[in-house]
C-alpha positions in Angstrom: 14.6 49.4 -39.5 16.2 49.0 -35.9 20.2 49.2 -35.5 21.8 46.4 -36.3 24.4 46.6 -33.5 21.2 46.7 -30.9 20.3 43.3 -32.7 23.2 42.0 -32.6 24.2 42.9 -29.2 20.4 41.6 -28.1 21.3 38.5 -29.3 24.0 38.0 -27.6 22.3 38.9 -24.2 19.2 36.1 -24.9 22.0 34.0 -25.4 24.3 34.9 -22.1 21.3 35.3 -20.3 19.5 31.3 -21.1 23.0 30.1 -20.2 23.4 31.2 -17.1 19.6 30.1 -16.4 20.7 26.6 -17.6 23.9 26.5 -14.6 21.0 27.8 -11.9 19.1 24.9 -12.8 21.1 22.1 -12.8 23.1 23.6 -9.8 26.7 22.5 -10.0 28.6 25.6 -11.8 30.5 28.1 -9.7 28.5 31.2 -8.5 31.5 33.5 -10.6 30.8 31.3 -13.9 26.5 32.6 -13.8 27.4 36.0 -12.3 30.3 36.8 -15.1 27.4 35.3 -17.6 24.3 37.5 -16.5 27.1 40.2 -16.0 27.2 40.5 -19.6 24.2 39.5 -20.4 23.2 43.2 -18.6 26.0 44.9 -20.5 24.7 43.9 -23.7 21.5 44.5 -23.0 22.3 48.2 -22.0 24.1 48.4 -24.6 21.8 47.6 -27.1 20.1 50.0 -25.5 22.3 52.9 -26.3 22.2 52.0 -29.5 18.7 51.7 -30.3 19.0 55.5 -29.2 21.4 56.6 -31.9 24.2 55.7 -30.0 27.8 54.3 -29.8 28.1 51.9 -27.0 31.5 52.4 -24.4 34.1 49.8 -24.2 33.3 49.7 -20.8 32.0 46.5 -18.7 30.5 49.0 -15.7 26.8 48.3 -15.3 26.5 52.0 -14.1 28.9 53.6 -16.7 26.1 52.1 -19.1 23.2 53.3 -17.2 24.6 56.9 -16.7 24.9 57.1 -20.2 21.4 55.8 -21.1 20.1 58.6 -18.1 22.0 61.5 -19.6 20.3 60.5 -22.5 17.0 61.1 -21.8 16.0 56.8 -20.7 14.9 55.4 -16.8 17.3 52.7 -15.8 16.4 53.1 -12.3 14.3 49.8 -12.3 17.6 47.9 -13.4 20.0 49.7 -10.4 20.2 47.1 -8.0 22.1 45.4 -11.5 24.9 47.3 -11.0 26.0 44.5 -8.3 26.6 41.9 -11.5 29.4 44.5 -12.6 31.9 42.5 -9.8 32.5 39.5 -12.0 32.9 41.4 -14.9 36.4 41.5 -14.4 36.8 40.3 -11.0 35.8 37.3 -10.8 37.0 35.9 -14.2 41.0 37.3 -13.7 41.0 35.8 -9.7 40.8 32.3 -8.9 41.0 32.8 -4.8 38.2 35.2 -4.7 35.5 34.1 -2.1 32.4 35.6 -2.9 29.1 35.6 -1.7 26.6 35.1 -4.3 23.6 37.6 -4.6 19.9 36.6 -4.6 19.9 34.9 -8.1 16.2 34.5 -8.3 15.7 38.1 -8.4 18.7 39.2 -10.8 17.3 36.5 -12.9 13.5 38.4 -12.7 15.9 41.5 -13.0 17.9 40.2 -16.0 14.8 39.2 -17.6 13.0 42.2 -17.4 16.0 44.9 -18.8 15.8 42.2 -21.9 11.7 42.6 -21.8 11.9 46.7 -22.4 10.1 48.1 -25.3 13.4 48.9 -26.5 14.4 46.0 -27.9 12.1 45.4 -30.5 12.0 48.7 -32.0 
């Protein structure tokens, strides 16, 4: 049976990912808002992965720290390294209204996030 926390994190990640995709499709949203949702989708995906491995997700928004935890536990997160750039959106974009940002390549980030959400650990 799957870990209840892993499933909860996964449901939240999927909802955040769906909302970010809709925002991109509508094209009238700030890049910072889209980035926050995609960062949250990745954060919750990594936390789901941690719980599915029997761990307790640390209280952090830092995607690199979450990937480091997983790598130390024997997982391989190398395919998702480029998602680390989303950590910027976790705090800075939510608390600084004067920030000028260069948006990442959203189609690439969407593809990578979709792949993270689809990896096999999530279904166990």
